[in-house]
N, C-alpha and C positions, 0 to 999 in steps of 0.2 A: 236753361236748367238741365235738359237731358244730357247735354254735353258735359256739364259740370258733374252730373251724377256718374256718367261713364268714366270721367277722369278719376273721381274718388274711388270708384269700384276697381279701376286698374291699379291705383296706388295700393289699395288694400290687398289685392292679389299679389302685387310685387312684394309687399311686406311679408305676407304669409309664405311666399316662396323663399324669401331670404331667411326667415326664421327656420323654415324646414331645412335649408342648406346648412345653416349654423348647427342645427340639431344633429344632422347627419355627420358633420365634421367632428362634433363632440363625441358621437358614438364611435367614429373611426379612431379618434385619439385614445379613447378608453380601451377599445378592443385591440389596438395595434400591437401591444406587447404580447398578446395571446393569439395573434394571427396564425402563426405556425402550428400551435397546439390545436386550434380550432379546425384548421384545414386537415391536419393529419388525423385528428380524432374523427372528423367526418368521413375521411377516406376509409378508416378502419371499420366504421359502422356500416357504410354502404357495401364494402367488400364482404363483410361477415353477415349481412342481413339475411341471406338465405338460411344460414345456420340458425339465426334468431327465429325466423319464421318456422323452421322445422321443430325447434324446441317448443315453441308456442303451440304447434299442432299436437304435441304430445300431452297437452293439458296443463303445462306449467304456466304459472302466472308471470306477468311481465316483470315484477320485482325479482322473482326467483331467477328468471332467465338472465336479467341484467346482472345479478350478483354472480351467477355461474360464469358468464362470459367475461366479467371483469376479473374474477379470480384466475381463470385460464390465461387471460391476456397478461396479467401481472406475472404469472409463473413462466410464460413463454417469452415475454419481452423484457420486463423490468429486471427480473432476477438475473438473467444472463448479461444484460447491459451493465448493471451495477457490479457484477462479478468480473466481467472481462475488461471494463474500462481501466481500472487501476493496473491490471496485469499488462494490458497493451502499452500503457504509458511507461511501466517499469521495464518492458522488453526493448524499448527503443535504444537505450545505451548498450544493452547486452547485444542487440543486433549489430550495432556499430562495431563493437569489439570482435564479434564473430567475423564480420566482413574484413576487418583489419588482419585477423589471424589467417583468413583464407588467402588474402593477397600476400601475406608474408611467406606462405608456402607455395605460392603460385609459380608455375613455370614461365618461361619467356613467352611473349606474345607470338602467336603463329605468324610465320613469315608472310603469308598471303594477306593478312590484315595489315601488317606494317607496310606492305607494298601498294596499298590502295592509294589512288591519286587524291590529292587535296587533304584528306583526313587521316591518311595512314601514319604520317610522321607525328601528328598531334596525338593520335591514339597510343602510339608507341611511347611517347614521352609521358603521358598520363599513366599508362600501365607500369612503366618503370618506377615512377614516383610512388604509386600505390604499393607495388611490390617491395619498394625500399622503405616503407613505413612513413612516407612523407604526406600522409593524408592531411595533416594539419597545415602544411605548406600550400596544398591545393585549395583547401576550403577557407583559408584565412581571409581572402578578399571578399568572401561571401558570408562571413561569420555573422554579421549583423542581420542579414536577410534570413539565414538559417535559424538563428536564435528566434527571430520574430515568427518564422514559420512554425517552429516547435511550440512556442507559446500560443499561437493562434490555433494550432491543431489541438492542444490540450484544452483550450477554452471551448473549441467547437465540440469536442467530445463531451465535456461537462455540460455544456448548454444543450446538446442533443439528448442526454440522459434526463435533464430537467424537463425539457419540452415533451419528451416521451411520457413522463409521469403525468404532466398536465393533460396531454392528449388522451390518455386512458381515463382520466377523471371526466373529461368532456365526453368521451365515448360512452362511459357508464351512464351519464345523464341521457344521452341520445338513445341508447339501448332501452332505457326506462320509458322515454316519451317518444319513441320513434314513430309510432302509428299516428299520434297527433301531429307531429312535425311533418310527416309525409302528407297527411291530409291538407295541412296548411299550405305546403309547397304546391300541391296539385291545384288548390284553389287559386293561389296567386298566379300560377302558370296559365290557368284557364282565363282569368280576368285580363291578363295582358296579351295572350296569344291564342286564345280559344283552344281548339283541338290540337293545334300545332304545339301549344305549351305542354300538353301531355306527352307528345312525341319527343319533345326536347328533353323532358325529365327522364324518360325511359332511355334515351340515347346517352345522357350524362351518366346515369347509373350503370349502364352496360359498359361505358368507357372506363369508369372507376374499377369495376370488377375485372375488365380485360387487362388493365395495367397491373392491378394487384395480383391476379392469378398468373398471367402470362409473363410479365416482366419481373416483378418483385419476387413472385414465387419461384420462378426458375433461377433467378440470381441467388436467392437464399439457399435453394437446394444445392447449387453448384458450390457455393462458398462453404456450406456446412460439410458437404461431402469431401471437398479438397482439404479442409482443416482436419477432418477425421483421419484422412490418409496421411497427412503430415504428422499428426500426433502419433499414429501407430508406427510410423517409420522413425520416430524419435528426432524429428527436425526441431531445432530450437526456435522459439518464437512462433509456434504454430498458430496461436491466437491472433497475433499481429498479421501474419501472412493470410489467415482466413479473412480478416477484415479487409485487407487489400484485394483479396479475391472477390469479395462482395462488391467493392467499388468498381472493379474491372467488369464484373458480370453485369452490373446495373448499367454501365456505359455501353453495353452491347458490343464491346470489342473483345469478344471471348478469346480471340487468338492470343491476346496478351497473357492469358492464364499460363501459357507455356513458359513464360519467364519465371513464374513461381515454382511450378512443379519441375521444370527443367533444371532450374538452379538447385532445387532440393535434390534431384537425382544426381547432379554433378557432385554435390557435397557428399552424398552417400557413397558414390563410387570412389571419391578421393579419400574417404576415411576407411575404405576397405569393405564397406557393407554392400557388396555387389548384389546380393539377393534383394535387399530392400531398395536398392537403386532401380532394379528391373521392375519391382512392384510399383515404385513411384512413377515410372514411365507409363506402365500399363494403366494405373489408376488415373494419372493425369490425362491420358488420352480419353479415357472413359468420361471423366468430368467435363473435359473440353467439348465433347461431342454430344453429350446427353441432352443438351438444350434443344437440339434439333428434333428430339422425340418429345420432350416434356412441353416445350413452349407451344407448339401447335395444339396440343391437347388442352392445355390450360387456357390459352387465349380463346378457345372455342366457347368458354363460359361467358365471354363478354366481347366488346368491340376491340378492334386493333387499329394501329396507325403505322405510318412509315417509320423505319428504324432511325432515319435521320432526325425526325422529331423526338424520338425517344432519347437519342444522344444529346440533342440540344436541351431537352427537358431535364435530363440528369445534371448536366453541367450548369445550366442556368438556374435550376432549382437549388443546387448547392451554393452558388454565389448569392442567391437571394434569401434563402431560408436556413442555410447551414446544412448540417448532416441530414436532417429529415427532409430537406429540400430535394434530395436525390429521389425520394419517393413522391413528394408533392409536385415537383416540376413536370415530370412526364404525365402525371395524372391530369393536371390542369390543361396541358397541351392536348391530351387525348379528348377531354371534354370539349374544348374549343373546336378541335378537328371534327368531332362527331356532330356537333351542332351545325358547323359549316356544311358538312356533307348532307345532313338532314335538310337544311335550308335549300341546298342545290337540288335535292330530289323532290322538294315540295312543288306544288302547282297551284293554279288559281282556285282549285276546288277546296283548298284548306279553309275551314271555318274560321272567320276572324273573331277576335275577342269581343266581349260585351262592351268594353270601353270604346273600341274602335267603332263598333256598330252604333253606339249611342252618339258618338261624335258625327258620324255620317248622317244620322237622322236629323241632328240639329242643323247641320250645314244645308240640308234640303229644305 
């Protein structure tokens, strides 16, 4: 009989576990469409939590603080996104026409480029076709791919705007109930990992703030500054170029910013605006190097990680979550990296969780 009782008890536990797994699978399916918005909303809240706490210390109630921060977020994020997205899409054909006109008036390819081994002859052929207005002939073999790329880009921009709106709605709820959610997370962390759980939560929060301030903040500053310089110099498509600058700055390959401001300076010199061309070079050098000053200062507010992981996080996040993934990807990798580093630094003196302690006592 005892063995039969143990068998029945085991079957009951297996059934309970299976039901729990089915429940979790259902929850995942329900929340999956909102995964990007939930992650990005959580990142926004963690990154801005010091501001939330500062406002609360001034005597404001939680609903008032949540309302104020939501209004500011909508004004800073949603309004520019909704305003710039259609303009960026409309500037794509205009940018293509500008490039064609530039090549129509372009001089011959420099001789040293044409004499390069292996690629020189091919570059000269492509340059002559572009200068001769034969862009259609060059891109025709790739027309289907380019068409799909443009459609996917437009869809990604639209989806990014929608996900941003959902993210701010989720962030508003988290700002309103942030203290209760933090208490619940701390309790869960202690139950599963004891004092080490508290350390992991602190490391995760510091990682989110480090990425938000040091990486995203620096990239936004560089992109906005470069876009402002392009706008002042009268460069067509300044909004589109500013968006490209944001992508480049997020990828941490800041040297590529020279392609944007260098091309703009070339166009200004070619059109006879030598003064603005010199301004563009000086401003571009300033934007390209200012990250060396800003990033160390901003990263000091949180944790940091190797730039290789940042690069992988930006690209992998974009592929996994779309445009907002460029912010989510490096943040997730930063959290994982910080937890791993914290685990490496831990020793046997770490207090184990109550769950593990109870299991040890039962085994004895």
